[in-house]
N, C-alpha and C positions, 0 to 999 in steps of 0.2 A: 855648432848650433848658431843660427842667425836670429836676429831680433826682427819682428814684424809688428805692424800696427794694422788692425782690421777695424774698419768702420762699417757698421750695419745699420740700416734704417728699416724698421718694421712697420707694417700697415697699422694705422691708428685705430682700426675697427676691432683689434684684438682686445679681449678683456685681460685683466691682470694675470689670471692663471695661465691663459693661453700664451701670453707674452713671455711669461717666465719659462714655460715649457719650450717655446721656440728658441729662447736665448740659451737654455740648457743644451739644446741640439747643437747649436753653433759651438759652444765650448766643448761638447763631446767630440765633435769633428776634429778640433784642435788636438785633444788628448789622443784620439784614435790614431792619428798619423804621427805620433811621437813628439808632439809639442807640449809645452807647459804654459799655462796662462799666468802672466806676471802681474797684470794690473787690469782692472775693469773700471771704466768711467761711464756711468749711466747719466746721460744728459736729459732724459725724459722726453716728453712730447714737445716738438718744436716745429715751426713752420718751415716748409721746404722752399728752396729758392725758386722752384718752378713746379708745376703740377706734373705728377707721374701717375698715369692711369686714372686721371680725374681725381686724384687725392692731393690735398694741400698740406697735410701735416704728417709727421712720422715720429716714431720712437727711436731715438739715437743711442747707440752704444759704441764706445771706443774700447777695443781690447788690445792690449799689448801682450805679445806672446813670443816665446822662443821655440824654434823648431828646426828640423833639418831642411835643407834647401829644396827638397822635392815636395814637402808638405803643402805649401801654399797652392800649388796647382791642384792637388787632390782636394783640398778644402774648397777651393773655388768651384770645382766641378760639382760638389755637393750643394753649395750655396745657390748655384744657378737654378736648381730645380725646386727650391723652397718657394712656395706660392705666397707666403706671408711676408716675404722679404721684398721691399721695394728696390733698394740699392745696397751694394756693398763695394768695398774697395780694400785691397790688401797691398800695403807698401812695405818695402824693406827699410829698416832704420839703420843708417850707417853708424858705425862706432865712433 
């Protein structure tokens, strides 16, 4: 099992319940492909470095998880089609 860090930025127009539901989808994708969530850091609403789709703010989450090496590609494929997600990035954490 490798360790990864996933950063997701959600659209700020989401209300609290919708944001929670979308975040649950992301963590469900991790579990679905054999991963386990180790740590979640919710940074809340922050200003973006540059506008994305005419949006200036976003809800930031950092998720540290462990999973097999093929899981990040599968997770990324699912994240690409989420309309409420502005940006995401998965990186491997070296031991």
